FITI-570245 format. One record per residue (C-alpha): residue in one letter; x, y, z. Coordinates in Angstrom, 3 decimals, decimal comma. Layout:
BEGIN
<rec dofi="A" east="X" north="Y" up="Z"/>
...
//
This chain:
BEGIN
<rec dofi="M" east="10,101" north="17,938" up="8,827"/>
<rec dofi="T" east="7,634" north="15,133" up="9,646"/>
<rec dofi="L" east="6,542" north="12,525" up="7,072"/>
<rec dofi="R" east="3,062" north="14,121" up="6,930"/>
<rec dofi="Q" east="4,552" north="17,578" up="6,339"/>
<rec dofi="F" east="6,795" north="16,152" up="3,647"/>
<rec dofi="A" east="3,816" north="14,371" up="2,037"/>
<rec dofi="S" east="1,961" north="17,691" up="1,905"/>
<rec dofi="F" east="5,006" north="19,349" up="0,331"/>
<rec dofi="V" east="5,390" north="16,615" up="-2,312"/>
<rec dofi="A" east="1,651" north="16,592" up="-3,077"/>
<rec dofi="L" east="1,684" north="20,360" up="-3,559"/>
<rec dofi="A" east="4,789" north="20,133" up="-5,722"/>
<rec dofi="S" east="3,181" north="17,389" up="-7,845"/>
<rec dofi="I" east="0,082" north="19,507" up="-8,374"/>
<rec dofi="T" east="2,136" north="22,509" up="-9,444"/>
<rec dofi="T" east="4,023" north="20,350" up="-11,965"/>
<rec dofi="G" east="0,781" north="18,867" up="-13,318"/>
<rec dofi="G" east="1,059" north="15,550" up="-11,528"/>
<rec dofi="C" east="-1,062" north="14,361" up="-8,668"/>
<rec dofi="R" east="-4,656" north="13,514" up="-9,661"/>
<rec dofi="S" east="-5,980" north="13,152" up="-6,150"/>
<rec dofi="S" east="-4,847" north="12,181" up="-2,706"/>
<rec dofi="P" east="-5,560" north="8,731" up="-1,277"/>
<rec dofi="D" east="-7,816" north="10,402" up="1,289"/>
<rec dofi="A" east="-9,893" north="11,960" up="-1,468"/>
<rec dofi="A" east="-10,071" north="8,679" up="-3,371"/>
<rec dofi="S" east="-11,309" north="6,762" up="-0,348"/>
<rec dofi="S" east="-13,591" north="9,418" up="1,109"/>
<rec dofi="G" east="-16,708" north="7,555" up="-0,041"/>
<rec dofi="S" east="-19,096" north="5,788" up="2,324"/>
<rec dofi="S" east="-16,439" north="3,340" up="3,459"/>
<rec dofi="G" east="-12,704" north="3,064" up="2,949"/>
<rec dofi="P" east="-10,687" north="-0,024" up="2,181"/>
<rec dofi="D" east="-10,520" north="-2,815" up="4,749"/>
<rec dofi="G" east="-6,818" north="-2,791" up="5,627"/>
<rec dofi="A" east="-6,862" north="-5,984" up="7,698"/>
<rec dofi="R" east="-8,581" north="-7,970" up="4,926"/>
<rec dofi="Q" east="-6,195" north="-6,555" up="2,345"/>
<rec dofi="L" east="-3,149" north="-7,385" up="4,477"/>
<rec dofi="D" east="-4,465" north="-10,956" up="4,733"/>
<rec dofi="Q" east="-4,632" north="-11,051" up="0,924"/>
<rec dofi="V" east="-0,995" north="-9,978" up="0,713"/>
<rec dofi="K" east="-0,032" north="-12,482" up="3,439"/>
<rec dofi="S" east="-1,602" north="-15,219" up="1,300"/>
<rec dofi="M" east="1,128" north="-14,488" up="-1,255"/>
<rec dofi="A" east="3,887" north="-15,893" up="0,967"/>
<rec dofi="G" east="6,219" north="-17,898" up="-1,234"/>
<rec dofi="T" east="8,348" north="-17,693" up="-4,352"/>
<rec dofi="W" east="6,834" north="-16,222" up="-7,518"/>
<rec dofi="Y" east="7,985" north="-16,369" up="-11,138"/>
<rec dofi="L" east="6,732" north="-14,723" up="-14,297"/>
<rec dofi="A" east="3,775" north="-16,791" up="-15,467"/>
<rec dofi="D" east="5,614" north="-17,826" up="-18,651"/>
<rec dofi="A" east="9,005" north="-18,426" up="-16,953"/>
<rec dofi="S" east="11,004" north="-21,540" up="-17,700"/>
<rec dofi="E" east="12,306" north="-23,846" up="-14,982"/>
<rec dofi="E" east="15,767" north="-22,244" up="-15,196"/>
<rec dofi="D" east="14,548" north="-18,651" up="-14,724"/>
<rec dofi="A" east="15,227" north="-16,807" up="-11,485"/>
<rec dofi="P" east="12,271" north="-15,864" up="-9,289"/>
<rec dofi="T" east="10,670" north="-12,478" up="-9,901"/>
<rec dofi="A" east="9,466" north="-11,986" up="-6,322"/>
<rec dofi="I" east="9,604" north="-13,582" up="-2,901"/>
<rec dofi="Y" east="6,952" north="-12,735" up="-0,303"/>
<rec dofi="R" east="7,536" north="-13,368" up="3,386"/>
<rec dofi="V" east="5,276" north="-12,671" up="6,385"/>
<rec dofi="V" east="7,372" north="-10,920" up="9,057"/>
<rec dofi="A" east="7,229" north="-8,905" up="12,304"/>
<rec dofi="N" east="4,885" north="-11,210" up="14,215"/>
<rec dofi="E" east="2,569" north="-11,381" up="11,167"/>
<rec dofi="T" east="2,063" north="-7,586" up="11,068"/>
<rec dofi="A" east="3,916" north="-7,010" up="7,789"/>
<rec dofi="V" east="4,824" north="-8,645" up="4,498"/>
<rec dofi="E" east="8,229" north="-8,271" up="2,871"/>
<rec dofi="E" east="8,338" north="-8,395" up="-0,907"/>
<rec dofi="R" east="11,721" north="-8,896" up="-2,587"/>
<rec dofi="L" east="11,523" north="-8,016" up="-6,276"/>
<rec dofi="F" east="14,263" north="-9,470" up="-8,470"/>
<rec dofi="P" east="15,929" north="-11,191" up="-5,477"/>
<rec dofi="G" east="19,698" north="-11,518" up="-5,688"/>
<rec dofi="Q" east="19,940" north="-9,291" up="-8,768"/>
<rec dofi="A" east="21,593" north="-5,866" up="-9,004"/>
<rec dofi="K" east="18,162" north="-4,248" up="-9,348"/>
<rec dofi="E" east="16,720" north="-6,013" up="-6,274"/>
<rec dofi="M" east="14,083" north="-3,937" up="-4,467"/>
<rec dofi="I" east="12,234" north="-4,393" up="-1,183"/>
<rec dofi="T" east="8,627" north="-3,430" up="-0,520"/>
<rec dofi="M" east="7,120" north="-3,630" up="2,950"/>
<rec dofi="Y" east="3,326" north="-3,937" up="3,296"/>
<rec dofi="F" east="1,790" north="-2,999" up="6,670"/>
<rec dofi="I" east="-1,224" north="-1,397" up="8,320"/>
<rec dofi="D" east="-1,057" north="2,305" up="9,155"/>
<rec dofi="D" east="-4,096" north="3,953" up="10,737"/>
<rec dofi="G" east="-6,317" north="1,073" up="9,546"/>
<rec dofi="R" east="-5,155" north="1,257" up="5,911"/>
<rec dofi="L" east="-2,930" north="-1,146" up="4,049"/>
<rec dofi="T" east="0,204" north="0,836" up="3,286"/>
<rec dofi="L" east="3,464" north="0,066" up="1,527"/>
<rec dofi="T" east="6,907" north="1,557" up="1,425"/>
<rec dofi="H" east="8,900" north="0,619" up="-1,667"/>
<rec dofi="F" east="12,693" north="0,713" up="-1,351"/>
<rec dofi="C" east="13,417" north="1,300" up="-5,016"/>
<rec dofi="A" east="16,523" north="0,642" up="-7,118"/>
<rec dofi="L" east="16,185" north="4,302" up="-8,147"/>
<rec dofi="G" east="17,325" north="5,174" up="-4,617"/>
<rec dofi="N" east="14,076" north="6,689" up="-3,341"/>
<rec dofi="Q" east="11,379" north="5,291" up="-1,061"/>
<rec dofi="P" east="7,766" north="6,018" up="-2,056"/>
<rec dofi="T" east="4,978" north="5,269" up="0,391"/>
<rec dofi="M" east="1,543" north="4,381" up="-0,968"/>
<rec dofi="A" east="-1,775" north="3,533" up="0,663"/>
<rec dofi="A" east="-4,592" north="1,297" up="-0,548"/>
<rec dofi="V" east="-7,768" north="2,910" up="-1,811"/>
<rec dofi="A" east="-11,269" north="1,464" up="-2,045"/>
<rec dofi="G" east="-11,758" north="-0,868" up="-4,991"/>
<rec dofi="D" east="-12,780" north="-4,327" up="-6,094"/>
<rec dofi="D" east="-12,284" north="-7,255" up="-3,690"/>
<rec dofi="D" east="-10,031" north="-9,060" up="-6,189"/>
<rec dofi="E" east="-7,495" north="-6,255" up="-6,433"/>
<rec dofi="I" east="-5,662" north="-3,816" up="-4,217"/>
<rec dofi="N" east="-4,867" north="-0,403" up="-5,666"/>
<rec dofi="F" east="-2,243" north="1,781" up="-4,021"/>
<rec dofi="E" east="-1,886" north="5,512" up="-4,567"/>
<rec dofi="F" east="1,008" north="7,799" up="-3,744"/>
<rec dofi="V" east="1,194" north="9,314" up="-0,236"/>
<rec dofi="A" east="4,782" north="10,504" up="0,280"/>
<rec dofi="I" east="8,382" north="9,851" up="-0,691"/>
<rec dofi="T" east="11,864" north="10,194" up="0,758"/>
<rec dofi="D" east="15,177" north="10,732" up="-1,055"/>
<rec dofi="L" east="13,588" north="12,222" up="-4,177"/>
<rec dofi="D" east="15,907" north="14,677" up="-5,948"/>
<rec dofi="S" east="13,006" north="16,872" up="-7,097"/>
<rec dofi="P" east="9,207" north="16,489" up="-7,355"/>
<rec dofi="A" east="9,643" north="15,801" up="-11,091"/>
<rec dofi="S" east="12,224" north="12,992" up="-10,611"/>
<rec dofi="Q" east="11,440" north="9,385" up="-11,513"/>
<rec dofi="H" east="9,657" north="7,382" up="-8,844"/>
<rec dofi="M" east="7,099" north="4,628" up="-8,457"/>
<rec dofi="H" east="3,782" north="6,377" up="-7,951"/>
<rec dofi="E" east="1,072" north="3,684" up="-8,104"/>
<rec dofi="H" east="0,855" north="-0,069" up="-7,623"/>
<rec dofi="T" east="-1,848" north="-2,707" up="-8,120"/>
<rec dofi="L" east="-2,094" north="-6,329" up="-7,026"/>
<rec dofi="E" east="-4,745" north="-8,251" up="-8,951"/>
<rec dofi="F" east="-5,781" north="-11,595" up="-7,480"/>
<rec dofi="H" east="-7,195" north="-14,490" up="-9,510"/>
<rec dofi="E" east="-9,351" north="-17,504" up="-8,625"/>
<rec dofi="D" east="-6,180" north="-19,571" up="-8,681"/>
<rec dofi="P" east="-4,375" north="-18,648" up="-5,404"/>
<rec dofi="D" east="-1,034" north="-19,256" up="-7,146"/>
<rec dofi="R" east="-1,658" north="-16,539" up="-9,757"/>
<rec dofi="V" east="-1,367" north="-12,745" up="-9,177"/>
<rec dofi="D" east="-0,728" north="-9,782" up="-11,476"/>
<rec dofi="S" east="1,514" north="-7,058" up="-10,057"/>
<rec dofi="T" east="1,571" north="-3,686" up="-11,818"/>
<rec dofi="W" east="3,969" north="-0,855" up="-10,969"/>
<rec dofi="I" east="3,514" north="2,635" up="-12,427"/>
<rec dofi="L" east="6,569" north="4,858" up="-12,779"/>
<rec dofi="W" east="6,172" north="8,634" up="-12,916"/>
<rec dofi="N" east="8,599" north="11,118" up="-14,405"/>
<rec dofi="D" east="8,180" north="14,878" up="-14,865"/>
<rec dofi="G" east="4,919" north="14,807" up="-12,884"/>
<rec dofi="M" east="3,098" north="12,214" up="-15,014"/>
<rec dofi="E" east="2,931" north="8,535" up="-15,819"/>
<rec dofi="A" east="6,003" north="7,458" up="-17,796"/>
<rec dofi="E" east="5,856" north="3,655" up="-17,698"/>
<rec dofi="R" east="3,470" north="0,891" up="-16,632"/>
<rec dofi="R" east="5,046" north="-2,510" up="-15,898"/>
<rec dofi="R" east="2,730" north="-5,499" up="-15,429"/>
<rec dofi="F" east="4,161" north="-8,707" up="-14,007"/>
<rec dofi="P" east="1,879" north="-11,758" up="-14,392"/>
<rec dofi="L" east="3,128" north="-13,947" up="-11,545"/>
<rec dofi="R" east="2,735" north="-17,632" up="-10,710"/>
<rec dofi="R" east="3,758" north="-19,096" up="-7,353"/>
<rec dofi="R" east="5,771" north="-22,280" up="-7,499"/>
<rec dofi="T" east="5,294" north="-24,784" up="-4,729"/>
<rec dofi="S" east="7,947" north="-27,277" up="-3,689"/>
<rec dofi="T" east="6,284" north="-29,887" up="-5,925"/>
<rec dofi="D" east="6,627" north="-27,527" up="-8,915"/>
<rec dofi="D" east="10,395" north="-27,109" up="-8,510"/>
//
């Protein structure tokens, strides 16, 4: 089964369990879709080590962003070095900013950016691998909200369970530079 066939299967299963509101294609079918290259540049600008905005000096980083693969992708390490560490890869697929999240839950959702405000990137569910059933827990949506201060970003992850939103986790992040450490 190809990834596209699997995505169709999961989307259909989500609809039958009351889940999926719309597909990313439907959400971005307006006059113009998101600008994947510009959005990838926004994510690239996050390269560095990020902490919760109210973290103390002793706290471990919340995320580390690294530009990789000849500047065609960004690796995000959430909770680096911890048991619940997760990796998210951001990249362009067919002109759209796309991510695959390698989750501590043991599944790998793929999401694509949809049209929105210039100061945020909203990702909606496309497909997933290693999901026990369409109703199993998985990350289903993600938003990066950029601020005027380039060292400040809000990251929100939305967990679904039983075909609907179960939890929304917002991480207000601040990048620390070498002079901050």
